[in-house]
N, C-alpha and C positions, 0 to 999 in steps of 0.2 A: 558416316558418309564423307567423301572427299570432294572438294569443289575446286576444280582447276580449269573450268570452262566458263566462258563469258559470251553473251549474245543469245539471240532468239532464232533468227533466220540465218544471218551471217554470224557464225559461231567460230570461236577459236579456243583451243586448249594449249596450255604451255606445259613443258615437261623438263626435267633435269635439275641438277643442283650446281651451285657455284663451283665446287671442286670435283664434280663428276667428269666423265669423259666428254660430255657434250650437253648442250641445252637445245631446245627447239620449240616449235609450235606446229599444231595441225589446224589448218583453216578449213572449215566445212561450210557449205552453203554459198560458196562463191559462184556466180553465174558462169556458164561455159562460154568459150570463145573469146575471152579477153587475152590480149598479148601479155605474156609474163615470162621473164627470165631472171636469173640471179642479178643481172645488171640493173634491173628495175628496183631491186630491194637494197642493194649494197650501199648506195649513197646515204640512205637514212641510217643504216647501221654505222657508217663511217662518222656520222655526226655524234653518235652515242658512245662509240668505242673508247676504252680507257687509254691513258698514256698519250693523249694528244697535246697536253701542255703540263706545266708544273702545278697547275691549279686543279688537276684531277688525279685520281689514283695512277700510280706508275706501273700497275699490272699491265703487261704487254699482251694484248689479245688482238689478232687481226680481224676477228669477228667476220670471217668469210662465210657466207650462207650457201648452203646446197639445197636445191629443190629435189626431193626424193620421190615425189608422186604428185598426181593431179595436173600435170602439164604434158601435153603431147604436141610435137611440132610447133613449139613456141606459144601455145594457147592453152588456157585453162579448159579442163574437160568437164567441169561440174562435179567432180569427185574430190575427196579430201586432198588438200595440198599440204604435204609434209615438208617442213623446213628444219634444217639442222645447222647448228653452229658449234664447232668443236671448241673445247676449252684446252688451251695449249700452254698456259703460264700460271698454273696453280702452285701455291706454296703452302701446303697443308700444315707443315711443321710450325708455321707462324701462329697456329691456333692451339698449341699445346696447353697454354694456361687457360684458354677459354673452355677446354674440355673439363676443367676442374671447378670453375666458378662462372657465374652468370655475369654477362655484360649489362649493366643498368642502361635502360633505354632501348636495348635490343630485344629480340624475340626469344632469347635463350630460355628464360624461365617459363614463359608462356607455352613454348613448344614442349618443354619437358613436362609441364603440368598436364598438357593435353594428351601427348602420345606416350609418355613414360620413358622416352629417350629422345635424342636429337642428333642431327648431323651438325657438329660444332665447326666443321671446316668452312669458314666464311659465312656460316649461318644457313647453309643449305638453300632451301626454298625462300627463306626470308632475306636472302642477299639481293642487293640491287642488280646483281648479275642476271637475274631472271628477266629483267626488263628488256634485254636484247631480243628475247623471243617475241615480246609484244611489238617492238619496233619492226621486226620482220613481218609479223602478221599485219601491222598497220600499213605497211607498204602495199600489201595485196589489197587491203580495204580501199586505198586511194584509187585503185583501178575502177572501182564501182562508183566513184564520185568525181567524174571529170568536170562537172559543173561547179565544184566546190574548191576553194583555195584555203588551205589551213597553214597558219604560221604561229609560232610561239616564241617567247622571248623571256629573259629574266628581267623583272622589274625592280627587284630588291634583293640585296644580300646583307645579312647581318644587321638589318634595320636601316641600311642606307639605301634609299629609293632613288629611282631615276627622276629626272625633271621632264614631265610630259611636253613642256614647251620646246624641248630639244629632241623630241622623238623623231628618229630618222630610221625607217625600216631598212634602208640600205646599209646601215651600220651593223645590223644584227650578225651578219656573216663576216664582219671585219675584226672581231675580237674573240677571245676564248670564252667569253661569258654569254654569248648570244644576247648582247645588250644593245638596245636601240639608242642609247645616250652615250656619246663618245666620252664625255667628261666623267660620267658615272663609271664607265668601264675602266678608265684610268685610275680612279679612286679605288676600285675593287681590286686592282692588281696588288696594291699594298695591303689592303684589308685581308684578303684571302691568304696572301703569302705570310702575313704575320700570324694568322691562325695556324697555318701549316707548320711554321717553324716552332710555334708553341706546343705542337702536338695536339692541337684542339681542332674545332670545326665550327662552321657557321650554317645557319639556316638560310632559306631563300624563298622568294615568291616568283612563280612562273605564271605568266598570262598567256592565254591562247585565244585566237580569233579565227572563226571559220566564216568566210564570206561566200556568197553564192548559194547558201542554203535556201531553198524555196519555202514559201509558206505551206504548212500542212504536215510536216514531219513530226512524229510523236503521237501520243495518245493521252486522253484524260486519265487521271488517277493512277493507274498501276503500271503504265509504261510511258510515263512522262519523259519527254526529251531531257529535261533538266535533272530529273531523278536518276535516269540512266547515266547521264554524264557524271553526276556526283558520285554514283557508285563506281563508275569506271576509274575516276581520278583517285578516289579513296582507296582503291585496290592496289595502287602503286606503292611499293615499299617506300617508307619514310614520309609519305604524305599524311598530314594531320588536319588539313582544312581545305574546303572548297567553297568558292563563292561564284554564283551565277549573276552576271550583270553587276549591279551595284552591291549585291550581297549584303553584308552587315551594315554598310553605309545607308541602305534603304530604311533601316529601322530608325534612323535619325532625321528622316525627311517628313515633310507634310505630304498629304495626298496629292495636292496639285503639283508639288515639286517632283514626286516620284512617277507621276503619270507620263506616258509616252504619247504626246499629242499627235494627232493625225490631220492631214489635209488631203484633198483629192489629188491623185497622181495619175500618171499615164497608164500604169499597169496595176491599179489598186491603190490603197492608201499610201501616202508619203509620210513617213514618220519624222517627227521633228526632234526626237530624242530616243535613246536606247537604254534606259535605266534597267529594263527587264532582261537585257542580254540576249535579245532576239527570240525569247520564248515567253509565251503567255498561255496559261492553262495547260502547261505541259506540251504545247504544240508550237513549232517554229512559226515566226511571223513574217519571214522574208528578210528581216534585218540580220546583220552579222551576229552570229552566236559567239558570246564572249564569256570567258570564265577566268578565275584566278585560283591557283593551287599553291598551298603552303607546304614547303618541305622543311622538316625539322633538321637540326644539325646532325651530322653523321655520329652514330653512337659509338663507333670504334675509334677511340682516341688514345693518345699516349700519356695523358694526364691521369694519375691514379684516382680511381673512384671507389667509394665504399660499396661492398657487395657481400654476398654470402656464397659459400661453396655449395655443391650439390648435397652435401651432408648437413647443411644448415649452419656451418661455422662462419663467423665473421672473417672478412678478408678484404683486401684491396686488389684492384685489377687494373692493368694497363693492357691495351690491345696492340700487339705488334702486327707488322704486316704493312700492306699498301692500301691506303684508304683515301677516299675523296675528302678533302678539307671542306668541300661544299657540294653535297650530292645533288643539290638542286640544279647545278649547272648542266650536268648530263641528263637531268630530268626533262629538259626542253623537248628533245625528240620523242621521249616517252609520252609526254602529255599530248603532243601532236598525234602520235599513233593511236592513243586511246580515243581522242576526238574523232579520228577517221573511222575507227572500228565501230563506235557507237552510231555515227552518222550513216555508215554503210548499212548497218543493221536496220536503222529506222527508215531508211529509204526503201529497202526491200519489204519491210513490214507495211509501209504506206502503200506500196504498189500492190501487195497481196490483198489488202482490204479495199482500197479505193480505185485501183487501176489507174486510169488516166484522168480521174476526177480532179 
């Protein structure tokens, strides 16, 4: 079986390969009557598209989306919404060496072991190129969530973290790193550029916050909001870890330190802390939903790495072509998209079971 679909009520499937003619997504379960045009989707794709600075891959893709179905007279019809993004700047010849030997850290060997052959041109479905489809689908999901504000930012690159005392949300759009700390962004310019010039790469941590999520979304046990979010984030290529709320730091706290105390408020409890990241028992509490996502360093690098050929012979490999020195930077709009897709699905699930309760 093949699994290219995510979601329960609000569902999306992605299709296409990094070096194929196009990539895209089909969104199913979107409520009818919502205003939707390419202009509603394009700004999110523009945040993710390559070639926007020297700190990202220099592959030049306009990432212009076309809506092929599911919209009539500017509104969703309730039928599947098909979205297409053409690939216009592939250089498959850059991957001639990859066809013969596996890139350590990439999915080359795992794909070959599973399917018996693989699309070595940029990694096919394992390429981060696939995430453009998610961002397009996530833009549709945001239409279902007018009450929710979602924003993400990079909090760490190569082990160098922001100072939360200098956190300024207005700074996120003022630098190529989506960084809320101006001083950290200035440091990262040299850090990422040095890795790029060395032919290497760096990892990153992306944090995402969704405010305005009401209490009650999610379900106990097998459709927990946090487990759905974790699955969504882990499905992003290059992601190796997810934390909800305090995450692993909670394991180092005492019970009274980790609790989120409550006092009476105007519209229900007023929380005095948010260690749980806005989720308790798999259900949203009404606090901001917060998570952190760890992106590994890009596996395609120009530094020789020991590997084996498809025939099992020892070899060294360097990966030519145009690659992100830090894939986590362009991961910011992808994380936002996956947050929106999960929340839209959970909103519709809650409405289906509980109505206006």
